[in-house]
ROBA-428268 format. One record per residue (C-alpha): x, y, z. Coordinates in steps of 0.1 Angstrom, whole numbers, padded with zeros to 4 digits, always signed. Layout:
BEGIN
XYZ/...
***
This chain:
BEGIN
+0363+0326-0019/+0383+0346+0006/+0384+0351+0043/+0365+0384+0039/+0334+0366+0027/+0327+0354+0063/+0308+0369+0092/+0328+0363+0123/+0300+0360+0148/+0262+0361+0150/+0233+0346+0169/+0199+0336+0155/+0167+0323+0170/+0138+0304+0153/+0106+0322+0146/+0083+0292+0146/+0101+0260+0137/+0119+0243+0167/+0103+0265+0194/+0086+0234+0207/+0115+0212+0218/+0116+0187+0247/+0142+0191+0274/+0158+0159+0262/+0162+0173+0227/+0175+0206+0240/+0201+0188+0261/+0210+0166+0232/+0218+0197+0211/+0234+0219+0237/+0257+0192+0250/+0263+0177+0216/+0258+0142+0229/+0252+0128+0194/+0283+0134+0172/+0267+0122+0140/+0237+0146+0145/+0260+0175+0150/+0282+0166+0120/+0252+0162+0097/+0236+0195+0109/+0269+0214+0105/+0272+0202+0069/+0236+0210+0060/+0236+0243+0078/+0268+0254+0060/+0251+0245+0026/+0220+0266+0035/+0242+0296+0045/+0263+0292+0014/+0235+0296-0011/+0245+0311-0044/+0281+0296-0043/+0297+0291-0076/+0313+0257-0070/+0299+0222-0065/+0331+0207-0051/+0321+0196-0016/+0357+0192-0004/+0366+0227-0015/+0336+0242+0003/+0342+0223+0035/+0379+0232+0034/+0373+0269+0028/+0348+0270+0058/+0367+0246+0080/+0365+0273+0108/+0327+0275+0105/+0313+0266+0139/+0279+0263+0156/+0269+0264+0192/+0235+0257+0207/+0224+0282+0234/+0196+0272+0258/+0168+0298+0262/+0133+0299+0277/+0114+0284+0247/+0140+0261+0233/+0173+0273+0219/+0191+0297+0196/+0222+0292+0175/+0255+0309+0178/+0274+0309+0145/+0310+0316+0138/+0326+0324+0104/+0294+0320+0084/+0293+0328+0047/+0286+0365+0043/+0262+0359+0014/+0236+0348+0040/+0234+0383+0055/+0222+0418+0046/+0236+0447+0067/+0246+0422+0094/+0213+0405+0096/+0206+0370+0083/+0182+0369+0054/+0148+0357+0067/+0144+0329+0041/+0178+0315+0049/+0170+0316+0086/+0139+0296+0079/+0158+0271+0059/+0184+0268+0086/+0158+0258+0112/+0141+0235+0088/+0174+0216+0085/+0176+0214+0123/+0140+0202+0125/+0147+0174+0101/+0181+0164+0114/+0167+0161+0150/+0136+0141+0138/+0156+0117+0116/+0182+0111+0143/+0157+0105+0171/+0127+0090+0153/+0144+0072+0124/+0181+0064+0130/+0181+0059+0168/+0147+0043+0171/+0131+0009+0164/+0099+0026+0153/+0104+0019+0116/+0116-0014+0101/+0141+0000+0076/+0149-0034+0061/+0114-0037+0046/+0096-0019+0018/+0067-0008+0040/+0090+0003+0068/+0110+0025+0045/+0080+0040+0028/+0064+0046+0063/+0096+0064+0074/+0096+0086+0042/+0059+0095+0049/+0066+0105+0085/+0096+0127+0076/+0074+0145+0050/+0045+0148+0074/+0067+0161+0102/+0079+0188+0077/+0043+0196+0067/+0050+0187+0031/+0020+0162+0028/-0013+0180+0034/-0047+0164+0034/-0073+0182+0014/-0048+0201-0008/-0057+0193-0044/-0033+0218-0060/-0010+0195-0081/+0027+0192-0072/+0049+0189-0102/+0084+0176-0096/+0111+0192-0119/+0144+0174-0123/+0174+0187-0143/+0210+0197-0140/+0226+0223-0117/+0253+0230-0144/+0233+0242-0174/+0235+0269-0200/+0217+0302-0198/+0194+0291-0226/+0185+0260-0208/+0179+0279-0176/+0156+0304-0194/+0136+0275-0208/+0130+0259-0174/+0119+0293-0161/+0094+0297-0189/+0080+0263-0183/+0077+0272-0146/+0058+0303-0155/+0032+0282-0175/+0030+0258-0146/+0023+0286-0122/-0005+0299-0145/-0021+0265-0142/-0021+0265-0104/+0007+0239-0101/+0032+0240-0072/+0068+0231-0078/+0091+0206-0062/+0128+0203-0071/+0161+0191-0056/+0163+0227-0043/+0196+0237-0059/+0206+0261-0088/+0201+0256-0125/+0171+0235-0136/+0161+0233-0099/+0158+0270-0095/+0144+0280-0129/+0109+0264-0127/+0104+0279-0092/+0114+0314-0104/+0091+0312-0134/+0062+0299-0113/+0064+0329-0089/+0053+0351-0118/+0026+0327-0129/+0013+0324-0094/+0014+0362-0089/-0006+0368-0120/-0033+0343-0109/-0033+0358-0074/-0027+0323-0061/-0022+0321-0023/-0001+0296-0004/+0024+0292-0032/+0047+0262-0026/+0083+0259-0038/+0094+0227-0021/+0131+0216-0020/+0140+0180-0012/+0176+0172-0006/+0199+0150+0016/+0232+0155+0035/+0254+0139+0009/+0245+0163-0019/+0234+0195-0002/+0268+0211+0000/+0273+0208-0038/+0237+0220-0045/+0229+0246-0018/+0192+0255-0016/+0182+0283-0039/+0166+0314-0023/+0131+0307-0038/+0126+0275-0018/+0100+0282+0009/+0096+0246+0021/+0129+0227+0027/+0131+0191+0038/+0162+0170+0044/+0159+0132+0038/+0184+0107+0053/+0199+0095+0020/+0195+0097-0018/+0172+0067-0020/+0147+0082+0004/+0150+0115-0013/+0141+0099-0046/+0112+0080-0031/+0099+0112-0015/+0099+0129-0050/+0079+0100-0065/+0055+0096-0037/+0043+0132-0036/+0045+0140-0074/+0015+0143-0095/+0036+0149-0126/+0074+0148-0133/+0091+0170-0158/+0128+0163-0166/+0150+0190-0181/+0185+0185-0195/+0211+0178-0169/+0241+0155-0162/+0247+0123-0144/+0224+0132-0115/+0195+0138-0139/+0203+0104-0155/+0202+0088-0121/+0167+0103-0115/+0155+0092-0149/+0167+0056-0143/+0151+0056-0108/+0117+0065-0121/+0120+0041-0150/+0129+0014-0126/+0097+0021-0107/+0074+0025-0137/+0088-0007-0154/+0080-0029-0125/+0050-0051-0135/+0029-0041-0105/+0030-0004-0115/+0022-0006-0152/-0015+0003-0148/-0009+0032-0124/-0010+0066-0143/+0022+0086-0138/+0029+0115-0162/+0066+0117-0171/+0077+0144-0195/+0112+0151-0210/+0113+0188-0219/+0140+0208-0238/+0143+0240-0258/+0147+0237-0296/+0184+0243-0293/+0188+0215-0269/+0166+0188-0285/+0197+0167-0291/+0201+0161-0254/+0169+0140-0251/+0177+0124-0285/+0209+0111-0268/+0190+0101-0237/+0163+0083-0257/+0189+0064-0277/+0206+0053-0245/+0174+0041-0230/+0165+0023-0262/+0199+0006-0263/+0198-0005-0227/+0162-0009-0216/+0144-0011-0249/+0111+0003-0263/+0090-0006-0233/+0110+0019-0212/+0108+0045-0240/+0070+0042-0238/+0070+0055-0202/+0077+0091-0211/+0068+0118-0236/+0093+0141-0251/+0082+0177-0258/+0106+0202-0275/+0104+0240-0276/+0067+0244-0265/+0067+0256-0229/+0029+0259-0226/+0024+0224-0241/+0048+0210-0214/+0027+0227-0187/-0006+0216-0203/+0005+0180-0205/+0017+0181-0169/-0016+0195-0157/-0037+0171-0177/-0016+0142-0164/-0020+0155-0128/-0058+0156-0133/-0058+0120-0145/-0038+0111-0114/-0064+0128-0092/-0092+0109-0108/-0074+0076-0106/-0066+0080-0069/-0102+0089-0061/-0114+0058-0078/-0087+0037-0062/-0093+0053-0028/-0057+0063-0026/-0044+0095-0010/-0039+0124-0034/-0011+0138-0012/+0010+0106-0011/+0011+0078-0036/+0008+0047-0014/-0002+0023-0041/+0030+0027-0061/+0053-0003-0056/+0089+0008-0052/+0112-0023-0053/+0136-0029-0024/+0166-0025-0047/+0155+0011-0053/+0150+0018-0016/+0182+0002-0002/+0210+0028+0001/+0238+0022-0024/+0272+0030-0011/+0295+0038-0040/+0329+0022-0036/+0354+0008-0061/+0342-0027-0051/+0305-0020-0053/+0308-0002-0086/+0328-0030-0102/+0302-0056-0090/+0272-0038-0106/+0253-0062-0129/+0250-0042-0161/+0238-0071-0183/+0206-0077-0201/+0199-0112-0187/+0177-0097-0159/+0143-0080-0157/+0145-0045-0172/+0133-0028-0140/+0162-0045-0122/+0187-0034-0150/+0173+0002-0146/+0180+0000-0109/+0216-0012-0114/+0222+0016-0140/+0208+0040-0115/+0235+0029-0090/+0262+0034-0117/+0252+0070-0122/+0248+0075-0084/+0284+0064-0080/+0296+0089-0107/+0277+0117-0089/+0295+0107-0057/+0328+0107-0075/+0321+0141-0090/+0308+0162-0061/+0303+0142-0028/+0330+0145-0002/+0334+0107+0004/+0334+0100-0033/+0360+0126-0040/+0382+0111-0013/+0379+0076-0028/+0388+0088-0063/+0417+0109-0051/+0431+0079-0031/+0423+0049-0055/+0417+0063-0089/+0385+0062-0110/+0356+0037-0105/+0354+0010-0131/+0322-0001-0148/+0318-0032-0169/+0289-0052-0185/+0274-0062-0218/+0292-0046-0247/+0261-0029-0260/+0253-0014-0227/+0289-0003-0221/+0290+0013-0256/+0258+0032-0249/+0269+0043-0215/+0303+0055-0228/+0286+0076-0255/+0262+0092-0230/+0290+0100-0205/+0312+0114-0233/+0283+0136-0244/+0279+0149-0208/+0316+0158-0207/+0316+0175-0241/+0286+0196-0231/+0302+0206-0197/+0274+0188-0178/+0295+0169-0153/+0304+0198-0129/+0302+0235-0126/+0331+0249-0147/+0338+0213-0160/+0358+0224-0191/+0388+0208-0174/+0368+0178-0160/+0388+0146-0152/+0365+0115-0152/+0359+0098-0119/+0350+0066-0138/+0363+0042-0165/+0339+0024-0188/+0353-0010-0197/+0343-0017-0233/
***
C-alpha cells in the first residue's frame, strides 16, 4: 500500500438508504455529538472502501489510512458524505463503485440504529436472553434481512479468509450447486470461503433465472477491517459484537455449511455446537454440514478428532462430513432446509427467524479477550459439554482477537501471548489443532512467518 492508492477528496450521497433521517439524527452526525458512533462508522466505512485488500492486520490498515477522514454534509433530504484519502480501489474513473456505495450507507444505517436504539436506549434488556435475541431480531429487521413470506432457504457458509486456491474453487462449486437449488447465501462477508459460495451461486441463480438473489454479509466492527466485505455482497448488516453476529447467523439459517478455515472457523463451529448440545435444543432440526475437497479431507479429520477428544461422540453426532461431492453438499443442505420448514410450520415458528432455539446466556454475553480472561477460561471436562463448548469458543475468539483485531494486537504487543490451560487431554488436542492451523498457513493471510499470539500450557 502506498500514498498513490488513495483518492484525496470525494462526496457521495445515498440512493435509498438513509434518505429518511430525523433532524435529531442528522444533527447527531453533522455535529459528531457521539464520538463512539463516529469512531465505529469510520472503522467500518474504511473496511468497506478497502475491499480487496491483501492484508488482515487491522493495525496496519488503520495506520496506512490514518489520514482517512469523513465529514457529514447536511442536505435537503438528509445528508451526504465528504470523504478524504479513501482507498482508490473503491473507485472507477473517479466515481465510487455503486455496490460499495450501497454497502457504505448500509454501514451508516446500522451504526445509527445500533447507537440510538440499542446502545443508548433502555428499549432492550441486554442482560437477558430474550432481550438480546429481541435486539438481534430488530437489527436484522431494520436492515430488511428478515422477510415474512420468503420461503427461499438461507444457507450460512462459514470458512476461512486465508485459504488455498483449491479450497476456494471448492467453495465456489458448492455455491453453484446451492444456487441451482434456489438457495440464497449468507457468509461473514469477507474473502476466501466467504466469497466463494456467493460467487458460485451467482451462476447457479442466473441459470435458473432466479430473481431477488440474496448474498447477505453479516459482520461486526471488531473484525470488519480484517475481513472487508467482498463485492458480491448485496445485503450487508453490521451487528454490535461477535456474539450477536453469531446469533444472527444461527437465527436466520436454514442450513449451515462449514468449509476449511482457521481459528475463526473453529470459533464458529464451537458456537453452533454449544447451541445444539444444549438439552433444550436436541429435538430441533438444524442441518450442519462440514464440507471439503478430496485434497483437504484431512482438515475435517483433524477437526473431528479435536471435537471427539474435547466434547465427545455426542458432539460429533451433530454434524455430517461430506468430502469431494459438491452436489451432495448442496442436496443435503436443501433437504435439511426443507425439513426445517416443515418443523417450523408444525411448531408454529417463523421460517425467517428461529425463535424457538435456546441460545444460552454464556454464548450471548460478549467475551472480552484479555490476558486475565483467557487465563481464567474453564477448559476442563467437569462441566456440561455445551458449557465446555462455549468456553472453548471463547478461547478461539481470543486467538482471533490476538491475530487480527486492533485491541488484541495491542495487548499481545504490550504483554506477550495469551496463556490457555486446562485438562491435559483438552490442552493436547488444542495444541495439535492450533499447530495444524499454523503449519497449513491458516492463521493469517501470508502467515508463513506467523508468531503465535497464544501459549498452550500442557
